[in-house]
N, C-alpha and C positions, 0 to 999 in steps of 0.2 A: 510244560503246561499239556495234560494233554489235549490232543484236539475233539472237539464236539461234533460228531457227523451232524455234516448239515441240514438232516431232517429233521432232529430236535430242536437246533437252532431257527427252522422254517416256522414246527409246530410252535413253537413259544413265542414267537415274533409273531407267526399270521395267529395265536392268540391276543395277542396285545393289543395287532390294531384292527381284528374284531372287537373287543370289548370294546374298545377307545369309538370304533364305529357305533354299537348302541348306545353309549351313553352322547354321543352326540345327537344321536335320534331321538333318543329321549331330552335333550336338556333342549329339541326344536319345539316337542312337541307339551315341554312345560314354558316355552316362551309364548305357543300358541293358545294355550289354557290363557297362558295372561293377557296375551292380546284380545282374546273373547270377554274377557271381563271389562280392558280395557273399554271397548266398545261397546260395550251395555251399559256402562258405567258412562259410557260421556254421547247415549242416547246415537249412535250409530244409526240408528233406520229412519230418525227423523233424520237425517242425511242421505240415505243410503236411497229411500224409497221416492223421492219428489224426481230426486238425479233421472233416475229411471222410469217412471212418469212420463218425465216433461222430453229423454231424449226418444220413448215410443212415441211420441206426438209428434218428432223429426221425422224418425227412421218405423216406421211400421214394425217395424222383422225384429226388431233389436230384441236378443234372446233372454236377458236378465230379469228375473221374478222379483216379485215385491213382496214381502213377509213381514206379518205381526208378531209380536216380542216372542213371544213363550215358544212359536214351531221355531221363530228362528234360534232363539239360547237354544233349545233344549236338539235341536238338531246339528249345533256347532260343541256344545256338553260330546253331545253322544257319538260325534265323530274324532274328536278330542279323545277318547276314554279309546274308543277302538285303535287308534294310532297309537297310542298309551300302552295299551294290549300287543301291539305288534313289535314291540320292543326285544321279545328272546327269538323271534324269526330273525330280526335283523341280526342280532347278536350272532346267531348261530350262522347268516349269512346263506339261508336256504333261497331258493330258486329264487329270481326277481330280485330281493333283496334291495340290490344292488339298483336295478332300475326304479323300484320303487323309492328309493333314498332322495337319486336323482331326482324325481317327479314335485317328490312331495320336497324336496329342499328348493327347486325354480320355481313351484305353485307359489312358495311362501317368503320368497324375494318379492318374486314379481306383485305379491301382496303386501308385501311393507313400501316398495318404489310406488307403488299405486296411491299408499297413504299419506307417502312424502314428496309424491308429486303431485298428489290431486292439492295440498295445502299450497304448493308453489304457486300450482297452475288458477285454485279461488282464493288466495293473497287470504286464505287464513287458516288456522292451525284444524284440521279437519279429527274428529274421531276416530280414534283407531292412532292417531297419529303417534301419541308416545310412543306405546310398542314398539312401533315400525323398528325402528334403527336397530332394534333386540331380535326382531324375524331377521334381517339382513344381515348380523353376524350371526344367527344359529345355524339359516341356513349355508352360509359360506363354511360356517365351521363343520357341517354335513357331511355340503359336496366335497371337503377337501378329503373327510373321514375314510368317505364311499370311495374316493380314488386313491387313498391309499388301500384299502381292502385290494380292492382288482389288482397295484404292481405287485402287491404281496405275496394273492394267487400267483399272477402271472410266473413270479420269480421263482417262488420255493411251490408251488404243484399245481401247477395249471389254472387256469380260471374257468371257473363256472360259469 
C-alpha cells in the first residue's frame, strides 16, 4: 500500500477536526437559542429582576442590571444570531477562534450550573433550568472539540 505523505494526512485530519469544532460551536449556539426560548416562556425576568434588586439592597455595589422583557429578549436574540454568524470564522480556525470557543463554552457552562444550582438553593425549578443540562453537555462538547483543534495543530502544522 502506498504511503500517504504526512502533510496530506494532517490536512485531512485537520479539516475533520475543524469541521467538528464548527459543528460543536453551532450546537452550543442552537442550545443557547433553545435556552433563551426556555427562559422567555418560563418568565425568567420575574425571578431574576427581584433577585437582583434584593441583592442590591443588601450589597449596594452589585453590578448586575435589571431588564424589561423586550430589550432583554432582543439583546439575547441579537447575541445568539451574532454567535451563529461567527460559525464559519470558528470553523476556519481564525485567530482567536479557540479563545472565543473556550470563553463561550465556559460562560454557557457557568450559566447552566447557575440555573441548576439556583434550583437546588431556592428549592424549586427555576426558569431556564429545563434547558440547563443541554447547556452543560453542549459546553463540554465545544471545549473538547476546541482542545482537539489545538492538539491537531500542534501535531500537524504548528499551533496558531
